[in-house]
C-alpha positions as CSV (number, residue, x, y, z in Angstrom):
1,M,2.7,34.2,37.6
2,T,3.7,30.9,35.6
3,R,2.0,30.3,32.1
4,R,0.5,27.2,31.6
5,Q,1.6,25.3,28.6
6,P,-1.6,24.3,26.2
7,S,-2.0,20.5,26.2
8,P,-1.4,18.8,22.6
9,P,-4.4,17.7,20.7
10,P,-5.6,14.5,21.4
11,K,-4.4,11.8,19.0
12,R,-6.9,10.6,16.4
13,P,-7.7,6.9,16.6
14,Q,-6.4,4.9,13.8
15,S,-8.7,2.6,12.0
16,I,-8.2,-1.1,12.5
17,L,-7.0,-1.5,8.8
18,G,-4.4,1.1,9.3
19,A,-3.2,0.1,12.7
20,H,-2.6,-3.5,11.6
21,L,-1.4,-3.2,8.1
22,G,2.1,-1.9,9.0
23,T,4.3,-2.2,5.8
24,L,2.0,-4.2,3.7
25,H,0.5,-2.1,0.8
26,M,-2.4,-3.4,-1.1
27,D,-3.8,-2.1,-4.3
28,I,-7.2,-3.7,-5.3
29,S,-8.7,-3.4,-8.9
30,S,-12.3,-4.3,-8.8
31,N,-12.7,-7.8,-7.7
32,R,-10.2,-9.3,-10.2
33,E,-6.6,-8.4,-9.1
34,V,-4.7,-7.4,-6.1
35,I,-1.4,-6.2,-5.9
36,L,0.6,-6.8,-2.6
37,E,3.9,-5.0,-1.5
38,G,5.7,-6.2,1.5
39,N,4.4,-9.4,2.5
40,N,6.1,-12.1,4.2
41,G,5.2,-15.4,2.3
42,I,2.5,-17.4,1.3
43,L,0.9,-19.7,3.7
44,E,-1.9,-21.4,1.7
45,Y,-2.6,-21.5,-1.9
46,N,-5.3,-23.0,-4.1
47,D,-7.8,-21.9,-6.8
48,R,-10.3,-21.0,-4.0
49,S,-8.1,-19.5,-1.1
50,I,-4.7,-17.6,-0.8
51,K,-3.5,-16.7,2.7
52,I,-0.5,-14.5,2.9
53,N,1.8,-13.8,5.9
54,A,1.9,-10.1,6.7
55,G,3.8,-10.2,9.9
56,Q,1.5,-9.7,12.9
57,Y,-1.6,-10.9,11.0
58,I,-2.7,-12.9,8.0
59,V,-4.4,-11.6,4.9
60,S,-6.8,-14.1,3.4
61,F,-8.4,-14.0,-0.1
62,Q,-11.2,-16.1,-1.0
63,G,-12.7,-16.5,-4.6
64,R,-12.9,-18.6,-7.7
65,G,-9.9,-19.2,-10.0
66,L,-7.5,-17.4,-7.8
67,H,-3.9,-17.8,-9.0
68,I,-0.6,-15.7,-8.3
69,R,0.1,-14.1,-11.6
70,T,3.4,-12.6,-10.6
71,M,5.7,-12.9,-7.6
72,S,8.9,-11.2,-6.6
73,E,10.8,-10.5,-3.5
74,R,8.7,-7.3,-3.1
75,E,5.5,-7.9,-4.9
76,L,2.9,-10.4,-5.3
77,V,-0.1,-10.1,-7.8
78,I,-3.1,-12.2,-7.2
79,H,-5.7,-12.6,-10.1
80,G,-9.1,-14.3,-10.3
81,F,-12.7,-13.5,-9.1
82,L,-12.4,-12.3,-5.3
83,T,-15.2,-12.9,-3.1
84,S,-13.9,-11.7,0.1
85,I,-10.7,-10.4,1.8
86,E,-10.3,-11.1,5.5
87,Y,-7.6,-9.9,8.1
88,I,-7.0,-12.7,10.6
89,I,-5.2,-11.3,13.8
């Protein structure tokens, strides 16, 4: 008699955010500051909108008085009054 192997448990679906973020890590402090690690560059930058290349998608920050406080090879700090964050696929 052959013993049947139990089937592996079904994979849990990933959230949209987790599935598309890849290597980008984002820390949000209230609606005043965002720290991004692992971005691929800035696509748009003015005091109302900042768009960041995140590889397979774009992250768009909207608000008032937005500015990039710190930028290095690995990290980007956006400061201002954030009103929305949008993932564009």
